[in-house]
Structures are given as C-alpha cells and as structure tokens.
C-alpha positions as YAML, in Angstrom:
chain: A
units: angstrom
residues:
- id: 1
  name: MET
  ca: [22.23, 6.76, -11.96]
- id: 2
  name: ALA
  ca: [19.17, 7.24, -9.96]
- id: 3
  name: MET
  ca: [18.74, 3.52, -9.02]
- id: 4
  name: SER
  ca: [22.26, 3.19, -7.93]
- id: 5
  name: GLN
  ca: [21.58, 6.20, -5.45]
- id: 6
  name: ILE
  ca: [18.38, 4.84, -4.07]
- id: 7
  name: ASP
  ca: [20.02, 1.58, -3.30]
- id: 8
  name: LYS
  ca: [22.72, 3.43, -1.44]
- id: 9
  name: GLN
  ca: [20.60, 5.60, 0.41]
- id: 10
  name: PHE
  ca: [17.77, 2.89, 1.20]
- id: 11
  name: GLY
  ca: [19.62, -0.40, 0.99]
- id: 12
  name: GLN
  ca: [20.40, -3.16, -1.48]
- id: 13
  name: GLY
  ca: [16.86, -4.66, -2.98]
- id: 14
  name: SER
  ca: [15.01, -1.34, -2.40]
- id: 15
  name: VAL
  ca: [14.67, -0.94, -5.95]
- id: 16
  name: MET
  ca: [13.67, -3.97, -8.28]
- id: 17
  name: LYS
  ca: [12.74, -4.68, -11.97]
- id: 18
  name: MET
  ca: [9.63, -5.96, -12.92]
- id: 19
  name: GLY
  ca: [10.28, -9.82, -13.55]
- id: 20
  name: GLU
  ca: [13.54, -9.72, -12.19]
- id: 21
  name: LYS
  ca: [12.62, -12.32, -9.61]
- id: 22
  name: ALA
  ca: [10.33, -15.09, -9.78]
- id: 23
  name: ALA
  ca: [8.45, -14.70, -6.33]
- id: 24
  name: MET
  ca: [8.66, -13.46, -3.07]
- id: 25
  name: ASN
  ca: [7.41, -14.62, 0.32]
- id: 26
  name: ILE
  ca: [5.44, -11.45, 1.51]
- id: 27
  name: GLU
  ca: [3.17, -11.50, 4.50]
- id: 28
  name: ALA
  ca: [-0.24, -10.03, 3.54]
- id: 29
  name: ILE
  ca: [-2.94, -8.39, 5.36]
- id: 30
  name: PRO
  ca: [-6.49, -9.93, 4.46]
- id: 31
  name: THR
  ca: [-8.72, -7.05, 3.17]
- id: 32
  name: GLY
  ca: [-12.07, -9.02, 4.03]
- id: 33
  name: ALA
  ca: [-13.21, -9.23, 0.58]
- id: 34
  name: LEU
  ca: [-12.19, -12.55, -0.94]
- id: 35
  name: SER
  ca: [-12.14, -11.77, -4.43]
- id: 36
  name: LEU
  ca: [-9.89, -8.73, -4.00]
- id: 37
  name: ASP
  ca: [-7.38, -10.81, -1.98]
- id: 38
  name: LEU
  ca: [-7.12, -13.46, -4.74]
- id: 39
  name: ALA
  ca: [-6.73, -10.71, -7.38]
- id: 40
  name: LEU
  ca: [-4.05, -9.30, -5.29]
- id: 41
  name: GLY
  ca: [-2.54, -12.57, -5.35]
- id: 42
  name: ILE
  ca: [-1.02, -12.94, -2.00]
- id: 43
  name: GLY
  ca: [-3.99, -13.12, -0.21]
- id: 44
  name: GLY
  ca: [-4.50, -9.50, 0.74]
- id: 45
  name: LEU
  ca: [-2.38, -6.07, 0.93]
- id: 46
  name: PRO
  ca: [1.38, -6.60, 1.50]
- id: 47
  name: ARG
  ca: [2.21, -5.73, 4.98]
- id: 48
  name: GLY
  ca: [4.99, -2.96, 5.23]
- id: 49
  name: ARG
  ca: [4.49, -1.60, 1.61]
- id: 50
  name: VAL
  ca: [2.60, 1.16, -0.09]
- id: 51
  name: THR
  ca: [-0.49, 0.28, -1.97]
- id: 52
  name: GLU
  ca: [-2.47, 2.23, -4.14]
- id: 53
  name: ILE
  ca: [-5.69, 1.09, -5.70]
- id: 54
  name: TYR
  ca: [-7.57, 2.95, -8.19]
- id: 55
  name: GLY
  ca: [-10.24, 2.48, -10.92]
- id: 56
  name: PRO
  ca: [-13.84, 3.47, -11.57]
- id: 57
  name: GLU
  ca: [-16.14, 4.18, -8.85]
...
C-alpha cells in the first residue's frame, strides 16, 4: 500500500487522514494580514509545511 511505503520512507506520522487527530500544536508564521491569519486557524502559515493558497484574483 502506498501509505505504508510513505510512512516507511519518511517516518511515522508523515501521512495523516483528515479528522484522524483532534488538533496539533503547530508553530505559525504570521502573514501580516489579520483576516488571513484568523482564516488559517493557527495565526498564520504553518512553519515547515508546504502551503498552497489559490482562488480568484
């Protein structure tokens, strides 16, 4: 199974299913836009994660 291969290669916890864990304490980098920081739910962009933001221009 692909998920077990990813866990083996990158370590346990590298793949998670949505809703599997209640909440994680993740350090955030503020964007400088209060409304965006609030919408992201953690006060900014998660440090050490890949983040993609898209939508209408």
